[in-house]
N, C-alpha and C positions, 0 to 999 in steps of 0.2 A: 455502326453508327451509335447506337442505344448506350452502350460502355462510354464512348468517347464523351456524349452529353452528359452521361452519370457522372463522369471523371470533371467536368466543367463545373457542373453545378455544385459539386462539393468542393473545388476549386476555389469558386466564387466564396461559397458559405465562408469556408473555412478562414479567407484572407480578411474576413470583415470580422473574425473571432480572434480577442488577443491571445499571445503563445502561452501564457501562464494561466493557470487554472488553480484552484485551493478546492479540496473534498475532502469531507469531514464526516466519518461511523464512528458510533459507540456502540460497544455491547457491556453488560454486566455480567460475569464471572464469577461464581461462587466459591472462591477462593482467594486467598490473602497476595496483594500485589507482589511480593518477591516471589511466589510461585511462577505468576503470569512472567515476571518480567526475566525467570530464568529461560523460560522456555522461548520467548520473544529473541534473548542473546544468545541463544544456541543457533546461531546461523547455518551452520551445517546440517542440526536436526531438522530445519524446515521441511526438507524434500521428503521426511517421515509422515507429516501432517498437513502442508500448505499445499491446499487444491492448486493443481498448474504446474507444479513444482517438480521437476523431474528429477532433478539432481543438484547437488550445491558441493562445488570443490572451492579449498581454498586458493586465497592467491595471496602475491605478495603484498606487503601491507602497504597505505598509502599512508604517507605523510604521518607514519607512526601508529595510524589507526588501523585494526583487522579489516580484511576484505575479504569477499569471497565471491566467485561466479557462479549466478545462479540460471539453472536452464528452466526453462519453460515450453517442453517440446524442441523446435529446432531453434528456436532465439535464447539468447543468453545476455547476461550483462551483468556490469560487476556492482557489488553492493559494499560500501564503507560504513562501518559501523561506527559512530562518534556516541559515547552516553555520556549525556548531562542528569546529574543528581542520580545515581544509583537507584534502582526500585522508583524510581517515578518517570523519566523521560529519556528512555533510550530513542536516539536518532540514527536513520538509516539514510547514506545519501545513494542515490542511483546512478550510474556512470555508466551509459549505454555508448557502447564503442563505436555503432553506427551513426550515432548524434540523433536517432528516428525521435528521442525524448530524455528528459533526465529531471532532477527533482530530489525530494527527499520523503521519506516518510518519518512523522514525530508520533512517537509514541507517547501518549500520558496517563499515566497509572494512577486512579485515585483508590484512597481505601472507602467503603459504604459498608454500610449493615447489610447482612443477608437475611432477608425476610423467615427464611427457615432455619437462623443462627448461626452464630459465628460470623467469619469473617468475609469479605468479597471485595470485586476490584470493579470500578467502572473505568474500563478503558476505550480511549478515544486514540484514534489513528488520524490523523492529518495530513493528507497528502498534500504536498506543494509540489506541482507538476509543472513540465515547459514540453509543448510540442511546436516546434519549430516551423515542422513542415503544415501546409496550409489543408491539404487533403485529409491525412492523419487526425489533425483537430478538428476538422468537421465530422469525419466517422466518428471519433470518439465522445463528441457532443452531442450529435444527434442520432447515431443510431446504438451505440452503448451508454456510457455515462461515464462522467469522468469518476465517478467514487465505484465504477466497476469491481476494477483490482482490490481496492481497500475493503469492500463488502467482502468479497471472497475470501481475503485471507483474514480479516477477522471472526466472520463466520468457523473457519476451518479451524482457528485457534481455538474459539469459545466450545468448540465439541471436543476437545481434548479433556474439558472440565465439566463433562453433565452434570446435572440439566443445566443449560443455558438458560438463564432468567430473564433475560429482554434482549432486543437489539432496535436501534433505531438507526438512521438514518440521516443526514443533513443532506438534501439532494443538491449536491455540488452542481449541477447543470447550469444554473443559474449565478454562481457564483465564481465567474471568471476573475481574475487578479485585473 
């Protein structure tokens, strides 16, 4: 009875939320943008460093764009890479086979001065997502946060270039589209 009531509450909450959301997370990394871009562009290599990613397998291109199947535990989805403005804005579209969610990650790389000397990168990851079902939408909004996966991804990425200078997040819980 309690579980049924909880499901009903999350269903009611989720129905009041928009399906679309935007989450923005920013990190500063003490290397030049081209080095960060190369790590992001190597989608199969994400299994070596991205938290939660257990494996990545190439799949057939989608409309001429490279694609991979990314596994996170027992779940998997297809990521299609579209690169806009080399070394500045790679974009990865999420294509979930089960239609539980969809969207895209837009990486924006900006060169900045490194306080320790040399080049650095301000990397902003913008998630434009859609969660069509009410219960998962409410769980992401009220239990986790819309920016949970983006934060985890950028923290994992920044750890590849120690020391991480600073990390900030725009809390997207209040920013549904």
